BANU-531898 format. One record per atom (N, C-alpha, C): residue number from 0; residue in one letter; atom name; x, y, z. Coordinates in steps of 0.02 Angstrom, whole numbers. Each point is the difference from the previous one (the first is absolute). Layout:
! residues N
NUM a CA X Y Z
...
//
This chain:
! residues 251
0 m N 595 312 111
0 m CA -60 47 -86
0 m C -30 -65 -15
1 k N -30 59 -47
1 k CA -58 -49 -15
1 k C -11 37 -123
2 t N -4 -43 4
2 t CA -37 4 -98
2 t C -65 -29 -16
3 a N -52 9 57
3 a CA -64 9 0
3 a C -26 31 20
4 g N -94 -11 15
4 g CA -39 57 31
4 g C 46 -9 75
5 t N 0 67 16
5 t CA 5 -3 99
5 t C -45 -3 57
6 m N -61 -7 -26
6 m CA -79 -54 15
6 m C 29 -52 6
7 g N 28 -34 -34
7 g CA 10 -84 -20
7 g C 64 -32 54
8 f N 44 71 11
8 f CA 75 -33 5
8 f C -23 14 105
9 e N -54 39 -4
9 e CA 0 31 83
9 e C -51 -72 21
10 k N -36 -23 -50
10 k CA -65 -45 50
10 k C 41 -52 -25
11 f N 38 -47 -34
11 f CA 44 -58 -5
11 f C 49 -15 77
12 l N 23 75 8
12 l CA 41 -25 93
12 l C -47 26 38
13 s N -38 -31 38
13 s CA -62 18 45
13 s C 47 67 57
14 n N 48 -17 -8
14 n CA 43 64 59
14 n C 43 24 -26
15 p N 6 37 -46
15 p CA 74 44 -16
15 p C 25 6 12
16 k N 12 6 89
16 k CA 45 18 58
16 k C 42 -61 11
17 q N -22 -48 -7
17 q CA 46 -49 -6
17 q C 42 -18 -36
18 m N 11 54 -47
18 m CA 75 5 -67
18 m C 28 39 13
19 t N 57 3 57
19 t CA 21 41 36
19 t C 102 -1 -25
20 m N -4 43 39
20 m CA 77 6 17
20 m C 45 21 36
21 n N 15 -17 21
21 n CA 21 26 59
21 n C -48 48 66
22 g N -36 -73 -17
22 g CA -65 49 57
22 g C -43 55 -43
23 d N 16 31 -67
23 d CA -29 54 4
23 d C -14 5 -64
24 m N -80 7 -20
24 m CA -37 4 -74
24 m C 90 -5 -6
25 f N -42 -25 -61
25 f CA 34 20 -103
25 f C -20 29 -23
26 p N 44 66 -40
26 p CA 65 -4 25
26 p C 25 31 47
27 p N 36 -16 42
27 p CA 12 54 82
27 p C 54 37 -7
28 f N 31 33 -37
28 f CA 46 67 -42
28 f C -37 47 -11
29 p N 9 68 23
29 p CA -31 34 -10
29 p C 12 62 -51
30 e N 31 -36 -37
30 e CA 21 27 -67
30 e C -51 -28 -67
31 c N -37 -31 27
31 c CA -16 -56 -57
31 c C -85 30 -8
32 p N -40 -6 -70
32 p CA -29 -8 6
32 p C -61 -11 35
33 v N -50 13 14
33 v CA -61 -37 24
33 v C -53 -16 -1
34 y N -24 -50 -16
34 y CA -74 11 -19
34 y C -62 -41 60
35 i N -52 62 36
35 i CA -61 -20 50
35 i C -26 -27 -41
36 s N -25 -36 18
36 s CA -71 -30 -23
36 s C -67 12 9
37 r N -15 6 -50
37 r CA -52 24 0
37 r C -53 -44 28
38 w N -2 -62 11
38 w CA -56 -24 47
38 w C 6 0 75
39 r N 58 -34 -17
39 r CA 31 -10 91
39 r C 29 101 36
40 g N 14 24 -38
40 g CA 4 70 46
40 g C 89 -9 28
41 e N 38 -81 -39
41 e CA 39 -16 23
41 e C 78 -6 -35
42 r N 49 5 19
42 r CA 41 1 -41
42 r C 52 -39 -13
43 v N -21 5 -79
43 v CA 28 -66 -24
43 v C 59 -29 -48
44 g N 38 78 6
44 g CA 41 -16 -42
44 g C 4 24 -55
45 a N 47 2 -50
45 a CA 27 40 -44
45 a C -6 -83 -91
46 i N -81 12 18
46 i CA 5 -69 -51
46 i C -4 34 -73
47 h N -3 64 -26
47 h CA -37 -7 -44
47 h C 65 11 -48
48 c N 67 14 41
48 c CA 55 -8 -28
48 c C 41 -49 -26
49 t N 50 22 -53
49 t CA 4 -67 -18
49 t C 73 -47 44
50 h N 17 -67 -21
50 h CA 32 -24 62
50 h C 66 16 -8
51 s N -1 67 -48
51 s CA 107 13 -20
51 s C -20 52 65
52 e N -42 62 -7
52 e CA -11 30 40
52 e C -14 12 89
53 l N -17 -66 36
53 l CA -7 -17 32
53 l C 70 -31 21
54 q N 27 -54 -33
54 q CA 55 -25 18
54 q C 78 59 19
55 l N -6 38 -66
55 l CA 26 75 26
55 l C -12 32 70
56 c N -88 27 18
56 c CA -13 14 64
56 c C 39 -23 69
57 m N -3 -79 -24
57 m CA 0 -39 69
57 m C 101 5 0
58 n N 30 3 -69
58 n CA 91 -13 10
58 n C 30 -52 22
59 a N -64 -35 -30
59 a CA 34 -77 20
59 a C -19 -51 -73
60 s N 45 -25 -5
60 s CA 21 -53 -56
60 s C -38 -62 -7
61 d N -32 -26 41
61 d CA 6 -76 17
61 d C -68 -17 6
62 v N -67 88 19
62 v CA -40 -4 4
62 v C -51 -44 -57
63 k N -50 -39 29
63 k CA -44 -11 -53
63 k C -108 -1 12
64 f N -5 -13 -51
64 f CA -81 37 -33
64 f C -43 -44 11
65 i N -47 6 2
65 i CA -81 -53 6
65 i C -19 75 -38
66 t N -51 -4 -52
66 t CA -68 28 -29
66 t C -40 -48 -41
67 t N -47 44 -8
67 t CA -88 -22 -27
67 t C 28 22 -111
68 i N -26 -69 -12
68 i CA 11 17 -73
68 i C -70 -13 -19
69 r N -27 26 -43
69 r CA -72 -29 -25
69 r C -6 11 -86
70 n N -64 -16 -12
70 n CA 28 -15 -100
70 n C -6 63 -17
71 p N 48 2 -38
71 p CA -11 63 -32
71 p C -20 65 -38
72 i N -70 -60 -41
72 i CA -51 58 -50
72 i C -47 27 55
73 d N -25 -65 66
73 d CA -30 30 47
73 d C 31 33 24
74 r N 65 28 31
74 r CA 49 65 42
74 r C -31 31 -57
75 v N 7 19 -59
75 v CA 17 67 -19
75 v C -94 44 -18
76 i N -48 -48 -4
76 i CA -53 19 23
76 i C -27 -10 72
77 s N 43 -10 34
77 s CA -1 21 49
77 s C 31 70 12
78 e N 35 19 -24
78 e CA 28 20 32
78 e C -33 99 -44
79 y N -35 2 -62
79 y CA -30 10 -48
79 y C -58 28 40
80 f N -43 -28 56
80 f CA -68 31 16
80 f C 7 10 104
81 w N 49 -21 15
81 w CA 51 30 83
81 w C 40 27 -36
82 i N 53 33 -45
82 i CA 56 34 48
82 i C -49 71 -43
83 e N 3 66 47
83 e CA 2 75 -12
83 e C 30 45 -82
84 g N 49 -25 4
84 g CA 50 50 -35
84 g C 48 21 24
85 a N 38 42 -31
85 a CA 76 25 26
85 a C -3 -43 84
86 p N 88 12 23
86 p CA 47 -14 -63
86 p C 20 -35 -6
87 m N -29 -58 16
87 m CA 0 -82 -20
87 m C -20 30 -75
88 w N -48 23 -39
88 w CA -15 -23 -61
88 w C 41 75 -38
89 t N -11 -5 -110
89 t CA 27 64 -22
89 t C -75 42 7
90 l N 15 50 -37
90 l CA -36 50 -2
90 l C -60 -17 -15
91 s N 35 -34 -79
91 s CA -61 -49 -61
91 s C -29 -40 37
92 m N 34 -51 48
92 m CA -40 -54 23
92 m C -62 37 63
93 v N 14 34 25
93 v CA -59 85 25
93 v C -60 -23 -48
94 d N 41 57 -69
94 d CA -60 25 -10
94 d C -73 -68 -23
95 f N 55 -64 -33
95 f CA -20 -50 -48
95 f C -64 -41 54
96 k N 10 -9 81
96 k CA -54 3 50
96 k C -67 25 15
97 s N 28 74 9
97 s CA -65 59 -9
97 s C -29 -8 -63
98 q N 5 -21 -60
98 q CA -26 -13 -42
98 q C -38 -44 -5
99 g N 18 -42 48
99 g CA -24 -71 -7
99 g C 32 -52 -80
100 k N 49 23 -39
100 k CA 14 -22 8
100 k C 48 -66 -11
101 m N 12 -50 35
101 m CA 38 -49 -24
101 m C 16 -27 -28
102 h N -20 -33 -56
102 h CA 68 -9 -80
102 h C 32 44 -7
103 e N 7 92 -4
103 e CA 36 24 27
103 e C 49 -2 34
104 w N -34 17 85
104 w CA 51 -12 38
104 w C 39 -98 -1
105 v N -11 -32 -34
105 v CA 57 -56 10
105 v C 34 -10 -65
106 a N -25 45 -73
106 a CA 48 4 -50
106 a C 46 54 23
107 d N -13 74 24
107 d CA 56 38 18
107 d C 75 -8 31
108 p N 35 3 -43
108 p CA 64 -18 -16
108 p C 57 26 72
109 t N -43 50 49
109 t CA -4 -10 50
109 t C -2 -14 61
110 n N -34 -46 -36
110 n CA -25 -33 46
110 n C 14 -52 91
111 t N 41 26 56
111 t CA 33 -30 65
111 t C -36 -68 23
112 a N -46 -3 -33
112 a CA -29 -79 30
112 a C 0 -63 -30
113 h N 18 22 -42
113 h CA 48 -85 -42
113 h C 46 -24 21
114 n N 16 -44 -4
114 n CA 43 -25 63
114 n C 35 21 35
115 k N -65 25 51
115 k CA 49 17 68
115 k C 40 -56 45
116 q N -42 -57 35
116 q CA 19 -43 18
116 q C 71 -26 -20
117 a N 27 -24 -61
117 a CA 53 7 -28
117 a C 61 68 17
118 f N -31 49 -12
118 f CA 13 73 40
118 f C 24 -21 54
119 q N -17 7 38
119 q CA 6 -11 70
119 q C 58 -58 35
120 i N 2 -31 -67
120 i CA 54 -46 57
120 i C 89 56 -70
121 l N -49 -13 -60
121 l CA 91 7 -59
121 l C 44 78 34
122 f N -53 48 40
122 f CA 23 96 -15
122 f C 60 -27 64
123 e N 46 9 -20
123 e CA 61 23 49
123 e C -6 71 -11
124 a N -2 -16 78
124 a CA 19 84 57
124 a C 95 26 -15
125 e N -7 63 9
125 e CA 63 20 19
125 e C -11 9 63
126 t N -33 63 8
126 t CA -10 28 59
126 t C -61 -28 52
127 f N -33 -15 52
127 f CA -63 1 20
127 f C 9 60 14
128 p N -112 18 6
128 p CA -57 65 -28
128 p C 19 4 88
129 s N -25 103 -15
129 s CA -11 -15 74
129 s C -56 -3 39
130 h N 0 27 69
130 h CA -102 -27 22
130 h C -48 -21 -35
131 r N 55 64 -44
131 r CA -85 14 -47
131 r C -31 -55 -64
132 y N -61 -25 40
132 y CA -19 -90 -33
132 y C -6 21 -94
133 d N -17 62 -8
133 d CA 16 -5 -72
133 d C 23 22 -10
134 e N 56 -4 13
134 e CA 89 -13 -33
134 e C 11 -43 -35
135 c N -42 -58 40
135 c CA 40 -57 -11
135 c C -19 -14 -92
136 a N 52 -33 -38
136 a CA -40 -19 -98
136 a C -52 -28 1
137 m N -59 -63 23
137 m CA -6 -38 15
137 m C -94 94 0
138 k N 35 34 27
138 k CA -86 53 23
138 k C 39 85 -58
139 n N 58 -23 -22
139 n CA 13 55 -49
139 n C 7 -16 -85
140 a N -49 38 -64
140 a CA -47 -23 -50
140 a C 100 13 -29
141 t N 50 68 29
141 t CA 61 23 -52
141 t C 46 -67 -9
142 k N 25 -58 75
142 k CA 7 -11 18
142 k C 18 -87 -59
143 t N -65 9 35
143 t CA 2 -91 -41
143 t C -17 14 -81
144 l N -16 64 -39
144 l CA 6 46 -66
144 l C 88 -42 -7
145 q N 49 55 52
145 q CA 61 -13 -11
145 q C 55 -68 -3
146 w N -45 -24 54
146 w CA 39 -71 -10
146 w C -38 -53 -51
147 r N -59 37 -39
147 r CA -13 -51 -82
147 r C 53 5 -59
148 e N -1 78 3
148 e CA 39 29 -52
148 e C 58 -36 22
149 k N 45 -16 46
149 k CA 55 -33 22
149 k C 43 -83 -19
150 i N -58 -22 -2
150 i CA -11 -60 -7
150 i C -21 -29 -88
151 k N -11 39 -15
151 k CA -31 21 -73
151 k C 52 -81 -59
152 s N 78 -6 33
152 s CA 45 2 -46
152 s C -18 -90 8
153 e N -15 19 73
153 e CA 6 -86 25
153 e C -73 -52 -28
154 t N 29 -71 -7
154 t CA -47 -25 -50
154 t C -19 -34 31
155 v N -66 -33 10
155 v CA -47 -13 23
155 v C 19 -82 50
156 e N 31 -31 -35
156 e CA 40 -81 29
156 e C 61 56 76
157 s N 24 59 -44
157 s CA 38 -1 82
157 s C -47 31 46
158 l N -53 30 -26
158 l CA -39 1 82
158 l C -28 -41 35
159 q N -22 -42 -45
159 q CA -52 -59 41
159 q C 39 -8 8
160 r N 95 -31 -4
160 r CA 47 -48 35
160 r C 13 63 79
161 r N -4 50 -18
161 r CA 35 52 64
161 r C -83 -31 42
162 l N -61 20 -28
162 l CA -62 -11 73
162 l C 4 -52 19
163 v N 44 -70 -38
163 v CA 0 -48 36
163 v C 61 4 47
164 d N 61 22 -25
164 d CA 42 -3 72
164 d C -11 15 73
165 i N -46 92 -29
165 i CA 11 8 64
165 i C -51 -9 32
166 v N -41 -39 -24
166 v CA -59 -44 63
166 v C 22 -64 35
167 e N 44 -15 -69
167 e CA 39 -61 48
167 e C 52 39 64
168 e N 23 52 -2
168 e CA 49 11 9
168 e C -24 43 64
169 k N -44 48 11
169 k CA -30 37 13
169 k C -68 4 61
170 f N -48 -68 -27
170 f CA -42 12 25
170 f C -20 -65 51
171 s N -12 -3 54
171 s CA -9 -84 30
171 s C -75 -20 -10
172 f N -61 29 -28
172 f CA -72 -9 11
172 f C -31 58 -67
173 v N -28 -46 -52
173 v CA -53 36 -18
173 v C -88 -19 3
174 i N -31 41 18
174 i CA -47 -12 22
174 i C -34 7 -108
175 v N -73 -39 -2
175 v CA -10 -19 -61
175 v C -69 30 24
176 k N -44 69 -50
176 k CA -41 -7 27
176 k C -79 -61 -9
177 e N 5 -10 -48
177 e CA -70 -7 -29
177 e C 23 -99 38
178 r N 55 5 27
178 r CA 25 -90 10
178 r C 23 -12 89
179 l N -74 44 26
179 l CA 9 0 71
179 l C 5 -80 34
180 k N -18 -40 -9
180 k CA -3 -71 31
180 k C 86 -6 8
181 e N 19 -4 -88
181 e CA 80 -24 0
181 e C -1 55 24
182 t N 39 45 7
182 t CA 28 58 56
182 t C -13 -32 50
183 e N -101 0 45
183 e CA 17 -10 62
183 e C 63 -47 21
184 v N 11 -93 -7
184 v CA -6 -42 -7
184 v C 81 7 11
185 v N 54 40 -63
185 v CA 67 12 -12
185 v C 2 54 46
186 f N -15 52 6
186 f CA 14 71 50
186 f C 15 -80 88
187 s N -70 -19 4
187 s CA -5 -18 59
187 s C 86 -71 29
188 s N 20 -5 -56
188 s CA 50 -39 -12
188 s C 90 46 13
189 m N -12 20 -24
189 m CA 33 65 -10
189 m C 27 42 70
190 f N -86 4 31
190 f CA 19 72 26
190 f C -72 -16 72
191 p N 2 -83 23
191 p CA -59 -21 55
191 p C 31 40 78
192 h N 55 51 -13
192 h CA -33 60 47
192 h C -29 5 14
193 v N -25 71 -77
193 v CA -55 32 -29
193 v C -64 3 -15
194 e N -32 10 50
194 e CA -85 -13 -9
194 e C -9 35 -83
195 i N -56 -59 -34
195 i CA -11 56 -55
195 i C -62 6 0
196 q N -55 59 -25
196 q CA -74 -8 1
196 q C -9 -51 -77
197 k N -77 -57 35
197 k CA 21 -50 -34
197 k C -72 24 -71
198 d N -64 59 55
198 d CA -64 -4 -51
198 d C 21 98 -17
199 v N 34 -27 -39
199 v CA 30 61 -32
199 v C -43 50 -35
200 a N -34 74 2
200 a CA -45 9 -41
200 a C -14 62 -38
201 h N -37 -13 -70
201 h CA 1 21 -36
201 h C -22 85 -12
202 s N 73 42 -24
202 s CA -22 65 4
202 s C -32 24 -42
203 h N -18 65 -33
203 h CA -29 22 -67
203 h C 69 -4 -58
204 s N 49 3 9
204 s CA 55 -3 -30
204 s C -21 -80 -20
205 t N 10 -51 13
205 t CA -13 -60 13
205 t C -63 -42 -56
206 i N -33 45 9
206 i CA -76 23 -55
206 i C 3 -57 -76
207 k N -36 -46 -38
207 k CA 5 -12 -69
207 k C -72 55 -40
208 l N 56 55 -25
208 l CA -29 36 -48
208 l C -8 -1 -77
209 e N -63 8 -10
209 e CA 5 -2 -75
209 e C 51 21 -11
210 i N 28 -52 -48
210 i CA 70 87 -42
210 i C -13 -36 -43
211 s N 18 42 -88
211 s CA -25 -54 -73
211 s C 60 -55 23
212 q N 9 -26 -50
212 q CA 59 -43 -13
212 q C 45 30 -59
213 e N 0 57 -60
213 e CA 18 39 -9
213 e C 73 13 65
214 i N -48 44 37
214 i CA 40 42 56
214 i C 78 -41 41
215 r N -55 -59 14
215 r CA 33 -61 28
215 r C 64 -22 -43
216 d N 11 -20 -52
216 d CA 37 -16 -79
216 d C 49 46 18
217 k N -12 89 -22
217 k CA 51 51 28
217 k C 33 7 22
218 i N -34 -56 100
218 i CA 39 34 48
218 i C 72 -64 -9
219 e N -53 -36 -26
219 e CA 33 -90 9
219 e C 90 25 -76
220 s N -23 26 -28
220 s CA 69 47 -48
220 s C 43 29 32
221 r N -22 26 48
221 r CA 36 45 18
221 r C 54 -26 67
222 n N -52 -42 29
222 n CA 59 -26 74
222 n C 22 -63 5
223 q N 45 -3 -67
223 q CA 41 -55 4
223 q C 47 -34 48
224 l N 47 64 18
224 l CA 15 -21 55
224 l C -23 -11 60
225 d N -63 19 22
225 d CA -58 -19 51
225 d C -29 -38 -5
226 l N 6 -32 -58
226 l CA -47 -93 -16
226 l C 52 -38 27
227 f N 59 -9 -35
227 f CA 66 -37 32
227 f C 21 2 61
228 l N 12 65 18
228 l CA -21 -16 95
228 l C -16 -50 6
229 y N -59 36 0
229 y CA -79 -35 17
229 y C 10 -75 9
230 s N 12 -35 -66
230 s CA -12 -59 -41
230 s C 71 -61 65
231 y N 42 31 -14
231 y CA 55 -7 28
231 y C -15 -27 81
232 i N -1 111 32
232 i CA -17 -48 68
232 i C -56 -59 23
233 e N -60 20 -43
233 e CA -75 -72 7
233 e C 27 -45 -3
234 t N 35 -21 -76
234 t CA 18 -87 0
234 t C 40 -17 78
235 k N 72 48 -3
235 k CA 19 -14 78
235 k C -50 -29 48
236 l N -56 21 7
236 l CA 3 12 68
236 l C -70 -37 -7
237 v N -36 -28 -31
237 v CA -23 -41 -28
237 v C 36 -76 5
238 h N 69 -23 -21
238 h CA 28 -43 -25
238 h C 33 -20 103
239 k N -10 62 49
239 k CA 7 -36 53
239 k C -48 -5 42
240 y N -51 23 -14
240 y CA -56 -10 25
240 y C -3 -77 -23
241 n N -3 -36 -48
241 n CA -18 -61 -20
241 n C 61 -42 11
242 n N 49 27 20
242 n CA 66 -80 60
242 n C -40 26 47
243 l N -4 44 27
243 l CA -9 -11 90
243 l C -89 -6 7
244 m N -23 -31 -58
244 m CA -65 -30 -1
244 m C 15 -87 2
245 k N 38 -5 -32
245 k CA 42 -81 -15
245 k C 21 -28 65
246 r N 16 49 16
246 r CA 54 -10 88
246 r C -51 -20 68
247 h N -62 45 -13
247 h CA -51 -11 14
247 h C -57 -75 2
248 m N 9 -24 -39
248 m CA -26 -50 -16
248 m C 31 -64 -19
249 m N 73 41 27
249 m CA 24 -75 13
249 m C 31 -26 72
250 h N -25 64 32
250 h CA -1 -4 83
250 h C -78 -19 21
//
């Protein structure tokens, strides 16, 4: 699964076919939604689905995931310029984007772009989607808004604790897009049999755009869960990297 850009995820793994299950490209089950890489033309799995949807799809309780996370503010900005609209967006989001009203798009109370990385981890699916890719919760604005309504009564502290618990229990590794050097070292120490792409190219979704500080501040204020998640994972990654470097220096 993924929580950041598809291109970044694909480029990080130089050969995604190495990540297989029972010799088949993930996911191997015909009921699971499948994403076809627009760059490779290959079946690379239902990487936009939430981890709970994928777990139900595989009908297994001991599944471990690898995902990618990126700076939440840059991720929201990237989504504004990258996504075309429905069904991932609400109609008001589509309308604001078509008029070039980024400030209104960010402030829209129905904006599903905010805290999307936390959503992908926290969302609890009751049934897995059909083979239609757009039925994954991440691809469906209605499901996103229903989930937000459901967690309204939960405190921020409770959501943060759940995020940490799920990451620790369900994820073997989290790639940090802005920490590729540290990611490469730690990832290689944990998965030496998996080849990774060392020269990750910049895509249009990673280009630094001239966005006003006002808009960036507004995005920051609306993405506190994602910012907490990003800080937790980044801090943990850097700590592991520093420990590996210390061991290397000792030898």
